[in-house]
Residue, then its C-alpha position, 0 to 999 in steps of 0.5 A: m546522524k548523517l553516516q559519511q562517507p563512504l562509510g554510508d555507502a558500505v553501510e547501505k550496500v549490506l542492509m540493502p537487500p532485506v530493508c529493499f526486500c520487505w517493502t518493494m517484493r522484488g527478487s535479488d537482482a533487483i535488490a542489488a540494483n536498487a543497492n548499488a543505484t545512486p539517489p536523484r538529485f532534487i532541485n531547490p523546493r524554494s527555487r523559481r523553478c520549483r514553483a513552476f514545478q508546482v503548477k505543473t507536476r507532470g513536466a518531462g514527459v512522465d506517463s505516471s499512470f498506472m497500470a491496475s490488475s485484478v487480484s485473483l485467490t482460488q480455493v486458498a489455504k495456508t498452514f504454518i508449522r509451529d514446534r513441529t505442529p501444524v497451524p492452519v491460519l486460512r481455508d478455503l479463502s476465494f476472491t477476485t478484485n477488479p483492475g483499479e479496485f479498492v478492496v479492504l480486508l477486515g477481522p480480528s487481530g491473528c485472523g491472517k489478514s496480513t498473511v493474505l497480502r504477504l502471498i499475493g505478493g509472493l513473500e508466502t505460497p499457500s498449502t493450497g489453491s491459487v494466487q493470481i495477479g493479472s492472469e499470471a500465477v504468483t510463485s514468488t516475490d513479485d514485482r508487480t507489487a509493493v507494500v507500504f507497512q504499519e512503520p515507515r521503514l526508511l533508511p536514517w541514512r538517506t533522505v526524503a528524496g533519497n528513499i523515495a529515490l528508491g522506488t523510481n530506481r526499481r521503476r526505472g529498472n524495469d522501464s528502459r524508456l525512462s530516462r533519469t531525467q523522468s525518474r527524477t520528475l517522477g520524485r517530484h511530482l510524488l514528493d508534490q502529491v504527498g505535500l513533502l516537497d519542501t522537505a526534500s533534504a530532510f531525514p527520517h529522525q527529522l519527520s514526524g510520524g505523519m510524514a515519515q508514513r507519507v514518505a513510505l506510501a510515496r516510495g511504494l507509489a513511486c515504482e507504479p506497481e499493478v497492486l499496492l499492498l496496504d498493511e495498517p499503514f495508518a494504525a500508529l498516527d493519531a485519529l487527525t492524522r490518520m483521517r488527513m491521511q485516509d483523504l491524501l490516499a484517497k485522492i491519489w488513489t483516485d487520480r491514479k486508479s491502482t489496485v489496492v488491498l489495504v488489511t486495517h481493523d478500523v471499521d471507519e476507515a474501512l468504510y470512508l476508503a473501499d469499494r468492497i469491504i471483505i470480513l475474515g472470521g473464524t478458525p482457520a479464516t475464511i471470507v464471513d461477508s463481503i460487502n459492496i460500498p454504494a457512496q459515491r465519491p469523494r466521500d462524506r464521513n457523516d454518510p448515513t449509509f456508513l451507519l447502516l453498513r457499521a452495524r451489519i460489520l460490528a455484528h461480525f465482531g460480537l458487538a451487537y447493536e441493533q440495526a437501523s432501518s431505512p425502507d430506501f436502503e437495501w444491502q449490497a452483497a458483493d458476488 
């Protein structure tokens, strides 16, 4: 049920800081700015103007290209304190992504994959070692990143357009050159990309699980982060919806080429989306394998290369399958 004004505004101002913090990973000033922002109005999806926009989605001079950055972890270790007892989670973790690379983290449940994402986003600090985005160290919550979680975490009193507007408002706050009109156009473009232009005025409770997750993805992309962090965003979806979301993510990434770090337990999802798969294992966890995926894009889920790589990956999880052999294929271990 939609909250009535001014009650809705009052509740949003109270609840926005932690909610906004979760998905945008921003500082307190930015949170306050987002909390007080007014969502842009969206055009009628059935209007002639909207149909023209669907033909040419990049109108009004919006530059929606991403500035991707590298991510570098150097000898990172993380120890938590539970009941006054140190619990080491990560040890000697080092890897570097290229700008625009799609990297997937695989590993058993509880090994620290999500902790790695939190370290990159600045939500946690390493016990030892360093984390960098580009040439700058990550020392606190970092507005160069955005995260999409397993749950959509949409604000129930905001429409689809209003939830996406949180991201466009964030970008507008970072870029004084971005006008309100350009911000609105960027929001409409993202709605069109995720196939939700006709549901811009709907509320979260009126959406299916797949639709809600598409809104969350568009919201994360709206602020145009240098690094997009995805924490099992499709885990709660049914198999067919999950594959459609994988196709959507692959298409958007191909168009924008932002740096992506994805956490998943799904080996086939990792093979389909990744440029490189990093496998974590052990207690505390460290990198046990790093695999470059040689398949060309757009990818075919039935690519025989995936069968060979799947056997190698599953072996790390104690699933002993006899490795297929091929004289034309060689393992490509990442540097």
